[in-house]
N, CA, C, O and the ligand as a Tripos MOL2 file, in Angstrom:
@<TRIPOS>MOLECULE
protein
  253   251    64     0     0
PROTEIN
NO_CHARGES

@<TRIPOS>ATOM
      1 N         -41.4850  -55.1670   21.9400 N.3       1 MET1
      2 CA        -40.5910  -56.2640   21.9760 C.3       1 MET1
      3 C         -41.4620  -57.5290   21.9630 C.2       1 MET1
      4 O         -42.6520  -57.4140   22.2530 O.2       1 MET1
      5 N         -40.9710  -58.6810   21.6580 N.am      2 ASP2
      6 CA        -41.6700  -60.0040   21.4300 C.3       2 ASP2
      7 C         -41.5070  -60.9220   22.7020 C.2       2 ASP2
      8 O         -40.4560  -61.0200   23.3360 O.2       2 ASP2
      9 N         -42.5980  -61.5340   22.9720 N.am      3 LEU3
     10 CA        -42.4000  -62.4550   24.1640 C.3       3 LEU3
     11 C         -42.7890  -64.0030   23.8070 C.2       3 LEU3
     12 O         -43.7310  -64.2140   23.0430 O.2       3 LEU3
     13 N         -42.1830  -64.8750   24.2680 N.am      4 CYS4
     14 CA        -42.5650  -66.1660   24.0660 C.3       4 CYS4
     15 C         -44.1170  -66.5400   24.1880 C.2       4 CYS4
     16 O         -44.6600  -66.2950   25.2650 O.2       4 CYS4
     17 N         -44.7480  -67.0240   23.3230 N.am      5 LYS5
     18 CA        -46.2200  -67.0800   23.4580 C.3       5 LYS5
     19 C         -46.5530  -68.4920   24.4670 C.2       5 LYS5
     20 O         -47.7040  -68.8170   24.7580 O.2       5 LYS5
     21 N         -45.4260  -69.1810   24.8910 N.am      6 ASN6
     22 CA        -45.7500  -70.1490   25.8430 C.3       6 ASN6
     23 C         -45.4130  -69.7010   27.0920 C.2       6 ASN6
     24 O         -46.2930  -69.8340   27.9430 O.2       6 ASN6
     25 N         -44.2560  -69.1490   27.4730 N.am      7 CYS7
     26 CA        -43.8300  -68.9710   28.8500 C.3       7 CYS7
     27 C         -43.6560  -67.4360   29.1020 C.2       7 CYS7
     28 O         -43.4450  -67.0570   30.2540 O.2       7 CYS7
     29 N         -43.7320  -66.5650   28.1060 N.am      8 GLY8
     30 CA        -43.7610  -65.2380   28.2510 C.3       8 GLY8
     31 C         -42.4030  -64.5370   28.4900 C.2       8 GLY8
     32 O         -42.3590  -63.3430   28.7870 O.2       8 GLY8
     33 N         -41.3590  -65.2560   28.3620 N.am      9 ARG9
     34 CA        -39.9370  -64.6240   28.4180 C.3       9 ARG9
     35 C         -39.7110  -63.7740   27.2080 C.2       9 ARG9
     36 O         -40.3020  -64.0380   26.1610 O.2       9 ARG9
     37 N         -38.8690  -62.7500   27.3030 N.am     10 VAL10
     38 CA        -38.4660  -61.7430   26.4360 C.3      10 VAL10
     39 C         -37.6370  -62.5590   25.3590 C.2      10 VAL10
     40 O         -36.7420  -63.3100   25.7470 O.2      10 VAL10
     41 N         -37.9370  -62.4140   23.9550 N.am     11 LEU11
     42 CA        -37.0520  -63.1660   23.1060 C.3      11 LEU11
     43 C         -36.1490  -62.3440   22.5700 C.2      11 LEU11
     44 O         -36.2750  -61.1210   22.5050 O.2      11 LEU11
     45 N         -34.9760  -63.1500   22.0700 N.am     12 GLU12
     46 CA        -33.8480  -62.4550   21.3410 C.3      12 GLU12
     47 C         -34.1380  -62.6980   19.8790 C.2      12 GLU12
     48 O         -34.8620  -63.6130   19.4860 O.2      12 GLU12
     49 N         -33.5750  -61.8860   19.1520 N.am     13 LYS13
     50 CA        -33.8100  -61.8880   17.6650 C.3      13 LYS13
     51 C         -33.4460  -63.1550   17.1010 C.2      13 LYS13
     52 O         -34.0400  -63.5100   16.0830 O.2      13 LYS13
     53 N         -32.5250  -63.9260   17.6200 N.am     14 ASP14
     54 CA        -32.1470  -65.2720   16.9850 C.3      14 ASP14
     55 C         -33.4030  -66.2510   17.2790 C.2      14 ASP14
     56 O         -33.8000  -67.0330   16.4150 O.2      14 ASP14
     57 N         -33.9490  -66.1630   18.4480 N.am     15 GLU15
     58 CA        -34.9950  -66.9710   18.6840 C.3      15 GLU15
     59 C         -36.1430  -66.8670   17.7920 C.2      15 GLU15
     60 O         -36.7200  -67.8660   17.3620 O.2      15 GLU15
     61 N         -36.5040  -65.6010   17.4920 N.am     16 ILE16
     62 CA        -37.5000  -65.4150   16.5450 C.3      16 ILE16
     63 C         -37.0920  -66.0670   15.2560 C.2      16 ILE16
     64 O         -37.7930  -66.9360   14.7380 O.2      16 ILE16
     65 N         -35.9680  -65.6560   14.7370 N.am     17 ALA17
     66 CA        -35.3200  -66.1520   13.5010 C.3      17 ALA17
     67 C         -35.4870  -67.6170   13.2330 C.2      17 ALA17
     68 O         -35.9450  -68.0620   12.1810 O.2      17 ALA17
     69 N         -35.0180  -68.4640   14.4290 N.am     18 ILE18
     70 CA        -35.1580  -69.7790   14.2780 C.3      18 ILE18
     71 C         -36.4510  -70.4090   14.2100 C.2      18 ILE18
     72 O         -36.7190  -71.4080   13.5430 O.2      18 ILE18
     73 N         -37.3230  -69.6800   15.0310 N.am     19 TYR19
     74 CA        -38.8910  -70.1840   14.8160 C.3      19 TYR19
     75 C         -39.3410  -69.9310   13.4750 C.2      19 TYR19
     76 O         -40.1180  -70.6980   12.9050 O.2      19 TYR19
     77 N         -38.9030  -68.9280   12.9680 N.am     20 LYS20
     78 CA        -39.3560  -68.6300   11.5770 C.3      20 LYS20
     79 C         -38.8170  -69.6830   10.5990 C.2      20 LYS20
     80 O         -39.5310  -70.1300    9.7010 O.2      20 LYS20
     81 N         -37.6840  -70.0310   10.7630 N.am     21 ARG21
     82 CA        -36.9260  -70.9660    9.9440 C.3      21 ARG21
     83 C         -37.5720  -72.4070   10.2100 C.2      21 ARG21
     84 O         -37.5800  -73.1640    9.2400 O.2      21 ARG21
     85 N         -38.0990  -72.8590   11.3770 N.am     22 MET22
     86 CA        -38.3290  -74.1390   11.8680 C.3      22 MET22
     87 C         -39.8340  -74.3600   11.7260 C.2      22 MET22
     88 O         -40.3200  -75.4680   11.4960 O.2      22 MET22
     89 N         -40.5060  -73.2950   11.8700 N.am     23 VAL23
     90 CA        -42.0300  -73.4420   12.0430 C.3      23 VAL23
     91 C         -42.7610  -72.6730   11.0090 C.2      23 VAL23
     92 O         -43.5310  -73.3080   10.2880 O.2      23 VAL23
     93 N         -42.6260  -71.3500   10.8270 N.am     24 ASN24
     94 CA        -43.4760  -70.6040    9.9020 C.3      24 ASN24
     95 C         -42.8940  -69.4040    9.7450 C.2      24 ASN24
     96 O         -42.7650  -68.5620   10.6340 O.2      24 ASN24
     97 N         -42.4720  -69.2940    8.4200 N.am     25 ARG25
     98 CA        -41.6610  -67.9750    8.0250 C.3      25 ARG25
     99 C         -42.5780  -66.5930    8.2860 C.2      25 ARG25
    100 O         -42.0810  -65.4900    8.5130 O.2      25 ARG25
    101 N         -44.0350  -66.8760    8.2100 N.am     26 GLY26
    102 CA        -44.7770  -65.6060    8.4320 C.3      26 GLY26
    103 C         -45.3520  -65.3860    9.7960 C.2      26 GLY26
    104 O         -46.2490  -64.5730   10.0160 O.2      26 GLY26
    105 N         -44.8070  -66.1330   10.6800 N.am     27 ALA27
    106 CA        -45.3340  -66.1740   12.0160 C.3      27 ALA27
    107 C         -45.0640  -64.9510   12.6530 C.2      27 ALA27
    108 O         -44.0240  -64.3040   12.5290 O.2      27 ALA27
    109 N         -46.1440  -64.6290   13.4130 N.am     28 THR28
    110 CA        -46.2610  -63.1630   14.0510 C.3      28 THR28
    111 C         -46.1060  -63.3600   15.5910 C.2      28 THR28
    112 O         -45.9650  -62.3590   16.2930 O.2      28 THR28
    113 N         -46.1240  -64.6000   16.1480 N.am     29 ASP29
    114 CA        -45.8210  -64.9040   17.5190 C.3      29 ASP29
    115 C         -45.0370  -66.0940   17.6490 C.2      29 ASP29
    116 O         -45.1650  -66.9980   16.8220 O.2      29 ASP29
    117 N         -44.1220  -66.1960   18.7450 N.am     30 PHE30
    118 CA        -42.9830  -67.0130   18.6240 C.3      30 PHE30
    119 C         -42.7930  -67.7990   19.9500 C.2      30 PHE30
    120 O         -43.4490  -67.4920   20.9460 O.2      30 PHE30
    121 N         -41.8890  -68.8180   19.9570 N.am     31 LEU31
    122 CA        -41.4010  -69.4860   21.1190 C.3      31 LEU31
    123 C         -40.0680  -69.2610   21.4220 C.2      31 LEU31
    124 O         -39.3420  -69.1640   20.4320 O.2      31 LEU31
    125 N         -39.4660  -69.1370   22.6450 N.am     32 CYS32
    126 CA        -38.2110  -69.2160   23.0370 C.3      32 CYS32
    127 C         -37.5570  -70.3850   22.8480 C.2      32 CYS32
    128 O         -38.2210  -71.4000   22.6350 O.2      32 CYS32
    129 N         -36.2280  -70.4360   22.8920 N.am     33 VAL33
    130 CA        -35.6290  -71.7700   22.4330 C.3      33 VAL33
    131 C         -35.8470  -72.8920   23.4190 C.2      33 VAL33
    132 O         -35.7200  -74.0490   23.0170 O.2      33 VAL33
    133 N         -36.1600  -72.6530   24.6590 N.am     34 ALA34
    134 CA        -36.6150  -73.7380   25.6150 C.3      34 ALA34
    135 C         -37.9310  -74.2930   25.0980 C.2      34 ALA34
    136 O         -38.0760  -75.5060   24.9460 O.2      34 ALA34
    137 N         -38.8630  -73.4420   24.8330 N.am     35 CYS35
    138 CA        -40.2080  -73.9360   24.5190 C.3      35 CYS35
    139 C         -40.0340  -74.4570   23.1730 C.2      35 CYS35
    140 O         -40.5210  -75.5630   22.9400 O.2      35 CYS35
    141 N         -39.3760  -73.7950   22.1870 N.am     36 LEU36
    142 CA        -39.3730  -74.6210   21.0610 C.3      36 LEU36
    143 C         -38.6430  -75.9790   20.9410 C.2      36 LEU36
    144 O         -39.0180  -76.8530   20.1600 O.2      36 LEU36
    145 N         -37.6790  -76.0910   21.6870 N.am     37 ALA37
    146 CA        -37.0630  -77.3790   21.8250 C.3      37 ALA37
    147 C         -38.2050  -78.4710   22.4520 C.2      37 ALA37
    148 O         -38.3760  -79.5920   21.9730 O.2      37 ALA37
    149 N         -38.8530  -78.0040   23.4570 N.am     38 ALA38
    150 CA        -40.0360  -78.7110   23.8780 C.3      38 ALA38
    151 C         -40.9230  -79.1970   22.9700 C.2      38 ALA38
    152 O         -41.3220  -80.3610   22.9710 O.2      38 ALA38
    153 N         -41.2410  -78.3820   22.2190 N.am     39 HIS39
    154 CA        -42.4080  -78.4000   21.0610 C.3      39 HIS39
    155 C         -41.7960  -79.4000   20.1150 C.2      39 HIS39
    156 O         -42.5170  -80.3060   19.6980 O.2      39 HIS39
    157 N         -40.5930  -79.3280   19.7530 N.am     40 PHE40
    158 CA        -40.2000  -80.3920   18.7180 C.3      40 PHE40
    159 C         -39.5260  -81.6250   19.4190 C.2      40 PHE40
    160 O         -39.0370  -82.5310   18.7450 O.2      40 PHE40
    161 N         -39.5140  -81.6320   20.7690 N.am     41 ASN41
    162 CA        -39.0400  -82.7750   21.4580 C.3      41 ASN41
    163 C         -37.5620  -83.1150   21.1890 C.2      41 ASN41
    164 O         -37.1410  -84.2510   20.9670 O.2      41 ASN41
    165 N         -36.8040  -81.9500   21.2390 N.am     42 VAL42
    166 CA        -35.2920  -82.1020   21.0540 C.3      42 VAL42
    167 C         -34.7070  -81.2440   22.1150 C.2      42 VAL42
    168 O         -35.4460  -80.5950   22.8560 O.2      42 VAL42
    169 N         -33.4000  -81.2100   22.2250 N.am     43 SER43
    170 CA        -32.6180  -80.5240   23.3160 C.3      43 SER43
    171 C         -32.4460  -79.2000   22.8820 C.2      43 SER43
    172 O         -32.4590  -78.9570   21.6760 O.2      43 SER43
    173 N         -32.2540  -78.1380   23.8840 N.am     44 GLU44
    174 CA        -31.9030  -76.6460   23.5430 C.3      44 GLU44
    175 C         -30.7910  -76.6970   22.6500 C.2      44 GLU44
    176 O         -30.8010  -76.0940   21.5770 O.2      44 GLU44
    177 N         -29.7660  -77.4370   23.0720 N.am     45 ASP45
    178 CA        -28.5280  -77.5070   22.3430 C.3      45 ASP45
    179 C         -28.6960  -77.7340   20.8390 C.2      45 ASP45
    180 O         -28.0350  -77.0980   20.0170 O.2      45 ASP45
    181 N         -29.5740  -78.6340   20.5130 N.am     46 MET46
    182 CA        -29.9700  -78.8440   19.0690 C.3      46 MET46
    183 C         -30.4950  -77.6350   18.4100 C.2      46 MET46
    184 O         -30.1660  -77.3570   17.2570 O.2      46 MET46
    185 N         -31.3780  -76.8380   19.1670 N.am     47 ILE47
    186 CA        -31.9010  -75.5110   18.5260 C.3      47 ILE47
    187 C         -30.7260  -74.5660   18.4070 C.2      47 ILE47
    188 O         -30.5860  -73.9910   17.3270 O.2      47 ILE47
    189 N         -29.8830  -74.3380   19.3630 N.am     48 LYS48
    190 CA        -28.7640  -73.4940   19.3380 C.3      48 LYS48
    191 C         -27.7400  -73.9390   18.1600 C.2      48 LYS48
    192 O         -27.1900  -73.0980   17.4490 O.2      48 LYS48
    193 N         -27.5650  -75.1230   18.0390 N.am     49 GLU49
    194 CA        -26.7240  -75.6030   16.8470 C.3      49 GLU49
    195 C         -27.3420  -75.1860   15.6230 C.2      49 GLU49
    196 O         -26.5980  -74.7510   14.7440 O.2      49 GLU49
    197 N         -28.6540  -75.2490   15.4010 N.am     50 LYS50
    198 CA        -29.4330  -74.8650   14.2720 C.3      50 LYS50
    199 C         -29.2610  -73.3020   14.0220 C.2      50 LYS50
    200 O         -29.1470  -72.8480   12.8840 O.2      50 LYS50
    201 N         -29.2500  -72.5680   15.0850 N.am     51 ILE51
    202 CA        -29.0790  -71.2410   14.8780 C.3      51 ILE51
    203 C         -27.6840  -70.9610   14.3920 C.2      51 ILE51
    204 O         -27.4790  -70.1730   13.4690 O.2      51 ILE51
    205 N         -26.7740  -71.5770   14.9840 N.am     52 ASP52
    206 CA        -25.4300  -71.2970   14.5390 C.3      52 ASP52
    207 C         -25.3060  -71.7890   13.0940 C.2      52 ASP52
    208 O         -24.6680  -71.0760   12.3190 O.2      52 ASP52
    209 N         -25.8080  -72.8480   12.6770 N.am     53 HIS53
    210 CA        -25.8210  -73.4500   11.2500 C.3      53 HIS53
    211 C         -26.3520  -72.3080   10.2970 C.2      53 HIS53
    212 O         -25.6740  -71.8630    9.3710 O.2      53 HIS53
    213 N         -27.6160  -71.8790   10.6040 N.am     54 PHE54
    214 CA        -28.2650  -70.9320    9.7080 C.3      54 PHE54
    215 C         -27.5000  -69.5420    9.6660 C.2      54 PHE54
    216 O         -27.4410  -68.8810    8.6290 O.2      54 PHE54
    217 N         -26.9210  -69.1460   10.8510 N.am     55 ARG55
    218 CA        -26.0960  -67.9070   10.7490 C.3      55 ARG55
    219 C         -24.7460  -68.0700    9.9620 C.2      55 ARG55
    220 O         -24.3130  -67.1670    9.2460 O.2      55 ARG55
    221 N         -24.1730  -69.1480   10.1180 N.am     56 LYS56
    222 CA        -23.1440  -69.3900    9.0980 C.3      56 LYS56
    223 C         -23.3240  -69.6470    7.6950 C.2      56 LYS56
    224 O         -22.4770  -69.4870    6.8160 O.2      56 LYS56
    225 N         -24.6440  -70.1080    7.5470 N.am     57 MET57
    226 CA        -25.1180  -69.9060    6.1220 C.3      57 MET57
    227 C         -25.2820  -68.4670    5.3580 C.2      57 MET57
    228 O         -25.3650  -68.2570    4.1480 O.2      57 MET57
    229 N         -25.2990  -67.6380    6.3390 N.am     58 GLY58
    230 CA        -25.5390  -66.1900    5.8800 C.3      58 GLY58
    231 C         -26.9940  -66.0000    5.9530 C.2      58 GLY58
    232 O         -27.3070  -64.9730    5.3500 O.2      58 GLY58
    233 N         -27.9260  -66.5660    6.4310 N.am     59 CYS59
    234 CA        -29.1720  -66.4310    6.6330 C.3      59 CYS59
    235 C         -29.6130  -65.0440    7.1810 C.2      59 CYS59
    236 O         -29.3590  -64.7820    8.3570 O.2      59 CYS59
    237 N         -30.1960  -64.2270    6.4730 N.am     60 THR60
    238 CA        -30.3910  -62.7590    6.6800 C.3      60 THR60
    239 C         -31.5170  -62.7050    7.9770 C.2      60 THR60
    240 O         -31.7410  -61.5950    8.4590 O.2      60 THR60
    241 N         -32.0460  -63.6000    8.4000 N.am     61 LEU61
    242 CA        -32.9520  -63.5540    9.5460 C.3      61 LEU61
    243 C         -32.0450  -63.5200   10.7730 C.2      61 LEU61
    244 O         -32.5340  -63.0820   11.8140 O.2      61 LEU61
    245 N         -30.8180  -63.9200   10.7650 N.am     62 PHE62
    246 CA        -29.9620  -64.0910   11.9630 C.3      62 PHE62
    247 C         -28.9710  -62.8560   11.8890 C.2      62 PHE62
    248 O         -28.5940  -62.2420   10.8910 O.2      62 PHE62
    249 N         -28.6420  -62.6560   13.2810 N.am     63 GLU63
    250 CA        -27.7320  -61.3780   13.4220 C.3      63 GLU63
    251 C         -26.2750  -61.7350   13.0510 C.2      63 GLU63
    252 O         -25.3980  -60.8720   13.0960 O.2      63 GLU63
    253 ZN        -40.9180  -69.9400   26.1860 Zn       64 ZN64
@<TRIPOS>BOND
     1     1     2 1
     2     2     3 1
     3     3     4 2
     4     3     5 am
     5     5     6 1
     6     6     7 1
     7     7     8 2
     8     7     9 am
     9     9    10 1
    10    10    11 1
    11    11    12 2
    12    11    13 am
    13    13    14 1
    14    14    15 1
    15    15    16 2
    16    15    17 am
    17    17    18 1
    18    18    19 1
    19    19    20 2
    20    19    21 am
    21    21    22 1
    22    22    23 1
    23    23    24 2
    24    23    25 am
    25    25    26 1
    26    26    27 1
    27    27    28 2
    28    27    29 am
    29    29    30 1
    30    30    31 1
    31    31    32 2
    32    31    33 am
    33    33    34 1
    34    34    35 1
    35    35    36 2
    36    35    37 am
    37    37    38 1
    38    38    39 1
    39    39    40 2
    40    39    41 am
    41    41    42 1
    42    42    43 1
    43    43    44 2
    44    43    45 am
    45    45    46 1
    46    46    47 1
    47    47    48 2
    48    47    49 am
    49    49    50 1
    50    50    51 1
    51    51    52 2
    52    51    53 am
    53    53    54 1
    54    54    55 1
    55    55    56 2
    56    55    57 am
    57    57    58 1
    58    58    59 1
    59    59    60 2
    60    59    61 am
    61    61    62 1
    62    62    63 1
    63    63    64 2
    64    63    65 am
    65    65    66 1
    66    66    67 1
    67    67    68 2
    68    67    69 am
    69    69    70 1
    70    70    71 1
    71    71    72 2
    72    71    73 am
    73    73    74 1
    74    74    75 1
    75    75    76 2
    76    75    77 am
    77    77    78 1
    78    78    79 1
    79    79    80 2
    80    79    81 am
    81    81    82 1
    82    82    83 1
    83    83    84 2
    84    83    85 am
    85    85    86 1
    86    86    87 1
    87    87    88 2
    88    87    89 am
    89    89    90 1
    90    90    91 1
    91    91    92 2
    92    91    93 am
    93    93    94 1
    94    94    95 1
    95    95    96 2
    96    95    97 am
    97    97    98 1
    98    98    99 1
    99    99   100 2
   100    99   101 am
   101   101   102 1
   102   102   103 1
   103   103   104 2
   104   103   105 am
   105   105   106 1
   106   106   107 1
   107   107   108 2
   108   107   109 am
   109   109   110 1
   110   110   111 1
   111   111   112 2
   112   111   113 am
   113   113   114 1
   114   114   115 1
   115   115   116 2
   116   115   117 am
   117   117   118 1
   118   118   119 1
   119   119   120 2
   120   119   121 am
   121   121   122 1
   122   122   123 1
   123   123   124 2
   124   123   125 am
   125   125   126 1
   126   126   127 1
   127   127   128 2
   128   127   129 am
   129   129   130 1
   130   130   131 1
   131   131   132 2
   132   131   133 am
   133   133   134 1
   134   134   135 1
   135   135   136 2
   136   135   137 am
   137   137   138 1
   138   138   139 1
   139   139   140 2
   140   139   141 am
   141   141   142 1
   142   142   143 1
   143   143   144 2
   144   143   145 am
   145   145   146 1
   146   146   147 1
   147   147   148 2
   148   147   149 am
   149   149   150 1
   150   150   151 1
   151   151   152 2
   152   151   153 am
   153   153   154 1
   154   154   155 1
   155   155   156 2
   156   155   157 am
   157   157   158 1
   158   158   159 1
   159   159   160 2
   160   159   161 am
   161   161   162 1
   162   162   163 1
   163   163   164 2
   164   163   165 am
   165   165   166 1
   166   166   167 1
   167   167   168 2
   168   167   169 am
   169   169   170 1
   170   170   171 1
   171   171   172 2
   172   171   173 am
   173   173   174 1
   174   174   175 1
   175   175   176 2
   176   175   177 am
   177   177   178 1
   178   178   179 1
   179   179   180 2
   180   179   181 am
   181   181   182 1
   182   182   183 1
   183   183   184 2
   184   183   185 am
   185   185   186 1
   186   186   187 1
   187   187   188 2
   188   187   189 am
   189   189   190 1
   190   190   191 1
   191   191   192 2
   192   191   193 am
   193   193   194 1
   194   194   195 1
   195   195   196 2
   196   195   197 am
   197   197   198 1
   198   198   199 1
   199   199   200 2
   200   199   201 am
   201   201   202 1
   202   202   203 1
   203   203   204 2
   204   203   205 am
   205   205   206 1
   206   206   207 1
   207   207   208 2
   208   207   209 am
   209   209   210 1
   210   210   211 1
   211   211   212 2
   212   211   213 am
   213   213   214 1
   214   214   215 1
   215   215   216 2
   216   215   217 am
   217   217   218 1
   218   218   219 1
   219   219   220 2
   220   219   221 am
   221   221   222 1
   222   222   223 1
   223   223   224 2
   224   223   225 am
   225   225   226 1
   226   226   227 1
   227   227   228 2
   228   227   229 am
   229   229   230 1
   230   230   231 1
   231   231   232 2
   232   231   233 am
   233   233   234 1
   234   234   235 1
   235   235   236 2
   236   235   237 am
   237   237   238 1
   238   238   239 1
   239   239   240 2
   240   239   241 am
   241   241   242 1
   242   242   243 1
   243   243   244 2
   244   243   245 am
   245   245   246 1
   246   246   247 1
   247   247   248 2
   248   247   249 am
   249   249   250 1
   250   250   251 1
   251   251   252 2
@<TRIPOS>SUBSTRUCTURE
     1 MET1         2 RESIDUE 1 A MET
     2 ASP2         6 RESIDUE 1 A ASP
     3 LEU3        10 RESIDUE 1 A LEU
     4 CYS4        14 RESIDUE 1 A CYS
     5 LYS5        18 RESIDUE 1 A LYS
     6 ASN6        22 RESIDUE 1 A ASN
     7 CYS7        26 RESIDUE 1 A CYS
     8 GLY8        30 RESIDUE 1 A GLY
     9 ARG9        34 RESIDUE 1 A ARG
    10 VAL10       38 RESIDUE 1 A VAL
    11 LEU11       42 RESIDUE 1 A LEU
    12 GLU12       46 RESIDUE 1 A GLU
    13 LYS13       50 RESIDUE 1 A LYS
    14 ASP14       54 RESIDUE 1 A ASP
    15 GLU15       58 RESIDUE 1 A GLU
    16 ILE16       62 RESIDUE 1 A ILE
    17 ALA17       66 RESIDUE 1 A ALA
    18 ILE18       70 RESIDUE 1 A ILE
    19 TYR19       74 RESIDUE 1 A TYR
    20 LYS20       78 RESIDUE 1 A LYS
    21 ARG21       82 RESIDUE 1 A ARG
    22 MET22       86 RESIDUE 1 A MET
    23 VAL23       90 RESIDUE 1 A VAL
    24 ASN24       94 RESIDUE 1 A ASN
    25 ARG25       98 RESIDUE 1 A ARG
    26 GLY26      102 RESIDUE 1 A GLY
    27 ALA27      106 RESIDUE 1 A ALA
    28 THR28      110 RESIDUE 1 A THR
    29 ASP29      114 RESIDUE 1 A ASP
    30 PHE30      118 RESIDUE 1 A PHE
    31 LEU31      122 RESIDUE 1 A LEU
    32 CYS32      126 RESIDUE 1 A CYS
    33 VAL33      130 RESIDUE 1 A VAL
    34 ALA34      134 RESIDUE 1 A ALA
    35 CYS35      138 RESIDUE 1 A CYS
    36 LEU36      142 RESIDUE 1 A LEU
    37 ALA37      146 RESIDUE 1 A ALA
    38 ALA38      150 RESIDUE 1 A ALA
    39 HIS39      154 RESIDUE 1 A HIS
    40 PHE40      158 RESIDUE 1 A PHE
    41 ASN41      162 RESIDUE 1 A ASN
    42 VAL42      166 RESIDUE 1 A VAL
    43 SER43      170 RESIDUE 1 A SER
    44 GLU44      174 RESIDUE 1 A GLU
    45 ASP45      178 RESIDUE 1 A ASP
    46 MET46      182 RESIDUE 1 A MET
    47 ILE47      186 RESIDUE 1 A ILE
    48 LYS48      190 RESIDUE 1 A LYS
    49 GLU49      194 RESIDUE 1 A GLU
    50 LYS50      198 RESIDUE 1 A LYS
    51 ILE51      202 RESIDUE 1 A ILE
    52 ASP52      206 RESIDUE 1 A ASP
    53 HIS53      210 RESIDUE 1 A HIS
    54 PHE54      214 RESIDUE 1 A PHE
    55 ARG55      218 RESIDUE 1 A ARG
    56 LYS56      222 RESIDUE 1 A LYS
    57 MET57      226 RESIDUE 1 A MET
    58 GLY58      230 RESIDUE 1 A GLY
    59 CYS59      234 RESIDUE 1 A CYS
    60 THR60      238 RESIDUE 1 A THR
    61 LEU61      242 RESIDUE 1 A LEU
    62 PHE62      246 RESIDUE 1 A PHE
    63 GLU63      250 RESIDUE 1 A GLU
    64 ZN64       253 GROUP 0 **** ****
């Protein structure tokens, strides 16, 4: 299982997927939504909206 490289929380598949979409498709370590939001200086809700957006587009990275 994958852990957030910043805070060590267990990651959900969508968190890995959004990291790949927003940061680096070939990444092998990831940030959770909270740490990713802090990294980009945006709200967690913004990240969650992006997850929804990509899922609705049918991106295969998302469940
Ligand atoms: Zn984290």
